[in-house]
N, C-alpha and C positions, 0 to 999 in steps of 0.2 A: 967661641968656636967649640963644637962638640967633638969629643974624642970617641963617641960610641960607634961601634961598627954597625952597618946596616943589617937588617934581618937577613940571615943567610939561607941559601937553599938547604944546607945541612940542618939548620935549626927547624926550618919548615918540615923537612922530611921526617926528622925525629918527632915532631909533634904529631904528625899524622901516623906514624908507626906506632905510636902510643895507643892507637885504636885497636891494633892487632889483637892483644890479649883479650880485649872485650869481644871481639868478633870471634875469636877462637873459643872462647867460653860459651858463647851462644850456640855455635855450631856443634860443639861437644855435647852440650846438654840436649840440643834438638835431636842429635843422633844417638843419644844415650852411650856414647863412648867416653872413655876417660884416658888420661895420660898418666901412666904409672900409678893408677889408683886414685888419681885426683879427678874429681868430676868437674865438668864444665861450670856447674853452679859455684863450687868452692873456688875454682880459678878465678871466675868472674868477680865473686864477692870480695875475695881478698885483695885482688888487684884493684878493684874499685876503691876500697878503703885506703889503700896505699897511694893511689893517685889523688884521691881527694885530699889526703894529708899533704902531699906535695904541692898541690894547687893552692891550698890554704896557706902553706908556708911561703909561697911566693908573695903573698900579700905583706908579710913582714918585711921583705926586701923592698917592696914599693913604698911602704911607709918610711923605712929607714932612708931610702935614696930620694925621697921627696920631702924636703923639710917644710914645705908649705901645705902638706897633707891636712885638710880641714876636718877630717873624721879619723884621725890616726888611732885614738884610743879605741873607738868603736870598731874600727877595722881589725885591730889586733884581737880584741875580745871575741868578735864574731868569728874570726879565723880559728881561734882555739875551740869555740863551741862546735863549729862545724867539723873540725877534725875529731873531736871527742864523740860526736854523734856517728861518725863514720866508724870509729873503733868500736863504740858500744853496740852498733848494729850487728857486729860479728858475733856478739855474745848471745843474740837472740836465737830462739829455737824455731822460728817461722821464717823460711826463706823469702816468702812473699813480703812481709813486713821489712825484713832486711833489705831487699832490694828496693822497695819503695822509699825507705829511709835514705839509702845511699843515693838513689836517683834524685831525691829531694835535695840533698846536699849539693849535687852538681847543678840542679835547677836554680837554687839560690845563688850559686857562684855565677851561673850564666846571667841571671837578672842583674846582680850587682855589677858584674864586670861590664855589662852593656852601658851602665851608668857612668863608669869610669871614663875620664877623659885623659888620655895619656899626656903627660906634661912635656913630653919631648915627641916631636913628629916622627922620629925614626922608630918609636914604639908602636906606632899605629898598625903596621902590618902584623906584628907580633900578636897584639890583641884581637885583630880580625881572625887570624888563625886560631887563637884561643877560643874565640866564640864559636867558630865552625866545629872545632873538635869537642867542645863541652856540649854543644847542641847534639852532636852525634852520639856522645856518651849518654845523655839523657835518653835519647830515642832507643839506644841499645839497652838501657835498663828497662824500659817499657816492653821491649821485645822479650827480654828475659822474664819478666813478670808474667806475660801471656804464655810463654813456654812452660814455665813451672806450674802456672794455674791449670793449663790443659794436661799436663802430665800427671798432676796429682788427682785431677778429677776423672782421669781414665781408668 
């Protein structure tokens, strides 16, 4: 008998609310406004790296909680590599390359998580929500790349 709680409305809401800083970053950059001197681009990039690290860290929990994980070592190494790429992207001086690198991290996460089969049925709604949110994040990275490219060419 499983003791896990079903995926709650609160968890789903928090997952989708996690998109707001990305959306705010895009809107600020598009409007050329800032918040207390923080540009939409910087807000977007730093939040993206933070969330990428968070998402990759969740893979550690998945490996630890699933004793039969057949790719445990590779999953842990890849999560660290992706996390480091997200962090290193913030050190670059080219915002388009930074955004493409961060977006690529989320794209890799999306592709790999589509292949994951939750070992417990109650996790399926969670992973479905994660796929939707991650796909939205990838799209928002592409939108931000276009916005930055247009604003730097003008």
